[in-house]
N, C-alpha and C positions, 0 to 999 in steps of 0.2 A: 563430358563425364563429370566434372566438378559440380555442374548445376543439378545433378541428380542426388547429391549428398543431402540437400535440404528436404526434398520430398521423402526420402527414406527416414530421415530424422523425424520429420513431421508424422509419418505413419507410426514410427516407433513410440513417439511421445503420446499419440492418441491411444495406442494399444496399452501403454503403461497406465494411463489414466483410467481406461475402461476396466482393466484387469485388477489393478492393485489399489483399491480404495483403502485409505487408512482406517484403523479401528475407530469406533465411535468416540472413545475416550480421547484419542489423539486428535481427531477432527475437532472435537469440542475445545480441547486445549489450544489448538492452532487458532480457532476463532477468537478465543479469549485473548490471545497474544496480539492478534490483529486489532481488536478493540482497544487494548492497552496502548498500542502504538498510535492508533488514530486519535485517541484522547490526549496522548502526550503532544501530538502535533497541534490539536485544537487548543490546548491550554496555552500554547505560545502565541495564539492569535485571538485576542479579545473580541475583535469585530466578528470573527467566525462564531464564537460562542454566543454573542448577542443575536446573531441571525438565527442560530439554532434554538435559542430560548423561545423565540416567537413560534416555533414549531413543536414545543414540548408536548410529550405524550403521543406524538405521531410515530408510526412504525414504517421503516423502509426495509424492503427485501431485495437482496442482490442474488441473482441466479446466473450460473454458468454451467453448462452441461448438466450433471446431476448433483452439483454442489449448490448450496444455498446458505445465505447468512441473513438473519433478521436482526435489526437493531431498533431500539426505541430511543427517542431523543429525550434526555433528562431535563428537569427544570434548571440545571446548571449549564445547559447548552453543550452537554457532552453526550456520548453514546453509551448505551447499556444493552445487554442481551435482550432480544425481543422474544415475545411469547409465540411459540410455534403454532399455537391454536388460534391466535388472533388474526384477523384479516388485515393485511398491510395497507397502509394509505398510499404507498408508492411501491411499484415493482420495477426494478431495473434488470433487464435480461441481456447478457452479453451474447450477441448474435453469432460471432465466430466461434466454432467449436474446436478449431485446431489451436493447441497451445503455442506452437511455433509461430503461427500467423498472428496471434495476439501479441506475442513478444516482439515479432518483427515490426508490427505497426507501432507499438509503443517506442521501440528503439528508433524508428524513423520520425518520432515526434508527433505521431497521429494518435487520435483517440480511437479505440476499437468501437465498432458500431454497436449501439444499444437500442433495444426496444423498451420504450417507457410506457408504463400503464399506471394511471392513477392521478393523484392531486397535482395540478399544474404548478401551483405556487411552491409546493414542497420540492418539486422537480427543479424549479428555477433556483431555489435556495441551495440545493445540492450541487447544481451546475455552478453557482457562484463559488461554492467551496472548492470545487475542482479547479476552477479558473484562478482563484486567488490565494489559496492556502498551500504553502510549500513547506516541506520538512527541510531544515537546515542541519544536515549531519555534521558539518564543520563546527557549528555552534555547540552541539551536544558533545562532540569529541573534545572541543576546547575546555569544556568543564572538567573533563577527566585528565587530560594530559597537558593542557596549556595551549595558548593561542598559536605560537609559532609551529610546534609539531603538528597541530591539527590542521593548520593552513597548508603545510607541505603535503600531508597525507591527502587532504581534500583535493589539492591541485593534481596530484598523481592520479587520484580516482577520476577526476573530470577528464584528464587526458586519456585515460584508459577507456572511459565511456564514449568519448568522441571517436576514438579509433575503432571501437566496436560498432558504433553507429555508422561510421563511414564504410566499414566493411560490409555491414548488412545492406546498406543502400546500394553499394556497388554490386553486390551479389544479386540484389533484386533487379537492378537495371540490366545486368548481363543475362539473367535468366529470362527476362522479358524480351530481349532482342530476338528478332526472327531467326537469325542464323546462329545464335548462341554466342556471338561476339559482342563486346561492349561498344 
């Protein structure tokens, strides 16, 4: 019986995504916030900005289900909103349609499967960014509240994430067992 919880949640999540699309103004604002966050992370990594500077003026499009986001690479090696009318140089399409399957694969430390269309060198540079650039939330939190409290909060967050990851992996293993037992 417990193994059926995830498929029901999966169906519910897909139905919610299909039925309740946010208004255009909210979707636009969310995309802007994602860009601000990505640029914040990139600004902490000068080698990443250097790599992106070589690709300035290029456009990347990300697509998942009926959602899409286009970004242009700026001369500063950062990202800016892309022109919806321009043809992208690189298109990255997330193959998995189920939101819970995407979350499950990420929590298991795997990358969701992508279909890649377009410029090979640009794709290699984006892949390098994914492999080498990481957000350090503890560092950002330390700027606000100090090193020691930030370290304690980050440690608690890591432990929580590990417990959640272990739970998801265990559930995935038990649901794939032929008789339903781990």
